[in-house]
C-alpha positions as CSV (number, residue, x, y, z in Angstrom):
1,W,83.8,116.0,95.7
2,N,84.5,115.1,99.3
3,Q,84.9,112.1,101.5
4,Q,82.6,110.6,104.2
5,S,84.7,111.7,107.1
6,I,86.0,114.7,109.1
7,A,89.3,112.9,109.9
8,L,92.8,114.2,108.8
9,R,92.7,111.6,106.0
10,T,89.9,113.6,104.4
11,G,92.1,116.7,104.5
12,L,94.8,114.7,102.7
13,Y,92.2,113.7,100.1
14,A,91.2,117.3,99.7
15,G,94.8,118.3,99.1
16,M,95.4,115.7,96.5
17,V,92.1,116.5,94.7
18,L,92.9,120.2,94.7
19,N,96.5,119.5,93.5
20,G,94.9,117.6,90.6
21,F,92.5,120.4,89.9
22,E,95.4,122.9,89.7
23,R,97.4,120.5,87.5
24,H,94.5,120.3,85.1
25,G,93.2,123.8,85.5
26,D,93.0,124.2,81.7
27,V,90.3,121.5,81.7
28,I,88.7,121.8,85.1
29,T,87.2,125.3,85.3
30,M,84.9,124.8,88.3
31,S,84.2,122.2,91.0
32,C,82.2,122.2,94.2
33,P,82.7,120.1,97.4
34,A,79.7,118.8,99.4
35,L,78.8,119.0,102.3
36,F,79.6,122.5,103.4
37,I,77.9,122.8,106.9
38,R,76.2,120.4,109.2
39,K,74.8,120.1,112.7
40,T,76.9,117.5,114.6
41,D,73.9,115.3,115.4
42,A,73.5,114.5,111.7
43,I,75.8,111.5,112.0
44,E,75.1,110.1,108.5
45,W,76.4,113.3,107.0
46,N,79.8,113.3,108.8
47,N,81.9,115.0,106.1
48,A,81.1,118.7,106.3
49,F,83.7,121.5,106.2
50,I,82.0,123.3,109.1
51,N,80.4,121.5,112.0
52,H,78.3,122.9,114.8
53,D,75.8,122.4,117.6
54,C,73.6,125.1,119.1
55,H,76.6,126.9,120.7
56,R,79.9,125.9,119.2
57,A,81.5,125.1,115.9
58,F,84.7,123.6,114.5
59,V,86.1,123.2,111.0
60,A,87.3,119.9,109.6
61,P,90.7,119.3,108.0
62,N,89.2,119.4,104.5
63,Y,88.1,123.0,105.2
64,L,91.6,123.9,106.5
65,V,93.2,122.5,103.4
66,M,90.8,124.3,101.1
67,K,91.3,127.6,102.8
68,L,95.0,127.2,102.9
69,Y,95.1,126.5,99.2
70,R,92.8,129.5,98.5
71,D,95.0,131.8,100.6
72,H,98.0,130.7,98.4
73,F,96.4,130.4,95.0
74,A,98.5,131.5,92.1
75,P,97.2,131.1,88.5
76,T,100.5,130.3,86.7
77,R,101.5,126.6,86.9
78,V,105.2,125.8,86.8
79,A,106.9,122.5,86.1
80,C,108.2,120.6,89.1
81,D,109.9,117.4,90.0
82,A,109.3,115.7,93.4
83,P,109.8,112.4,95.1
84,R,107.2,109.8,93.9
85,A,105.8,109.4,97.4
86,L,104.6,113.1,97.4
87,N,101.7,114.6,95.6
88,V,103.0,118.0,94.5
89,V,101.9,121.0,92.4
90,A,103.8,124.3,91.9
91,T,102.6,127.7,90.8
92,R,104.0,131.2,90.5
93,D,102.2,134.4,91.6
94,P,102.6,136.8,88.7
95,Q,102.2,139.8,91.0
96,T,104.9,139.0,93.6
97,G,107.0,136.5,91.7
98,D,106.6,134.0,94.6
99,V,106.8,130.3,93.8
100,I,104.2,128.3,95.7
101,V,104.5,124.6,96.2
102,K,101.7,122.5,97.6
103,V,102.7,119.1,98.9
104,V,100.7,116.2,100.2
105,N,102.4,113.3,101.9
106,P,99.6,110.7,102.0
107,S,101.6,108.0,103.7
108,E,100.3,106.9,107.0
109,T,103.8,106.1,108.3
110,D,106.6,107.5,106.2
111,D,108.2,111.0,106.4
112,V,109.8,112.2,103.1
113,A,112.8,114.5,102.9
114,A,113.3,116.7,99.9
115,D,115.4,119.8,98.9
116,L,113.6,122.8,97.4
117,N,115.4,124.0,94.3
118,I,114.0,126.7,92.0
119,G,115.7,127.2,88.7
120,G,118.9,125.6,89.9
121,A,119.2,127.6,93.1
122,A,118.1,126.8,96.7
123,P,116.1,129.5,98.3
124,E,117.5,130.9,101.6
125,L,114.1,131.3,103.2
126,V,110.9,129.3,102.7
127,R,107.7,130.3,104.4
128,M,105.7,127.2,105.3
129,W,102.2,126.3,106.4
130,R,101.4,122.8,107.5
131,I,98.4,120.7,108.5
132,H,99.3,117.6,110.4
133,A,98.3,115.6,113.5
134,P,99.7,112.5,115.3
135,S,97.2,110.2,113.6
136,I,95.7,110.1,110.2
137,D,92.4,109.4,111.9
138,D,92.5,112.4,114.2
139,V,89.6,114.8,114.1
140,N,88.6,118.2,115.3
141,S,85.5,118.2,117.5
142,L,83.3,120.6,119.6
143,D,85.5,119.8,122.6
144,E,88.9,120.1,120.7
145,P,88.2,122.5,117.8
146,E,91.9,123.1,117.0
147,R,93.4,119.6,117.5
148,I,94.2,119.8,113.8
149,R,95.1,123.3,112.6
150,V,97.4,125.2,110.2
151,V,100.9,125.8,111.7
152,A,103.1,128.5,110.1
153,S,106.9,128.4,110.2
154,E,110.0,129.1,108.2
155,S,112.5,126.7,106.7
156,G,115.6,126.5,104.5
157,P,115.6,124.5,101.3
158,A,115.9,121.1,103.1
159,I,112.4,120.1,104.2
160,T,110.9,117.0,105.8
161,F,107.3,116.3,105.0
162,P,105.8,114.3,107.8
163,A,103.6,111.3,107.2
164,H,100.0,112.3,106.6
165,S,100.6,116.0,106.2
166,V,99.6,118.8,103.8
167,T,102.3,121.6,103.4
168,V,102.3,124.8,101.4
169,L,105.7,126.4,100.7
170,R,106.1,129.9,99.5
171,T,109.4,131.6,98.5
172,H,110.7,134.4,96.4
173,P,113.5,133.1,94.2
C-alpha cells in the first residue's frame, strides 16, 4: 500500500490506511508499504518514505505518519465516537493505561473542532503530536527537508483538528 506522491496528501492517506488496519487488526495481521527508499532522480517512483541524492536525504509525510503511529502503538482497541468528518481510531496501552487517539482530518479546507471525553470525563491534559502544512500538496525536499514535520504540544479536552492534518493524542484518564 502507498500512493504515487510524497505530498502531505499521501501522509493523510497513510494515516487513514493505518487507522483502518488498527480497526481491523483481528483480520489484518501484516501489511507492507512500497516504496521504502529512492534516489530523487527516479521521478517515476516518487512515492518513497525516504528520499535521497548522493549527499542529503529527507523523509516524506507518509514516513512521518507511519513512525508517529508506531511510536504510539497500543494493542487494545477501544470504542470511540467522533465527528463524521474525521477518520479516528482509539486504543489503550495496557502497560501505562494511556488512551491513544489517532485522528486524520482529510478535508482540504475545513477544520473540525471536537471535545475529548473518556469514560464520561474530560482529561485535563492531552499530549498531542501533529503533522500539518499550509497546503495539502506541500512536500519535503532536499532543500526543505522539514517543511512537513511532527510538532508536539499539549492541549485540554477541546481540540481543533486543522484541515489536512494527522494528529495523535495521548492522555492518562
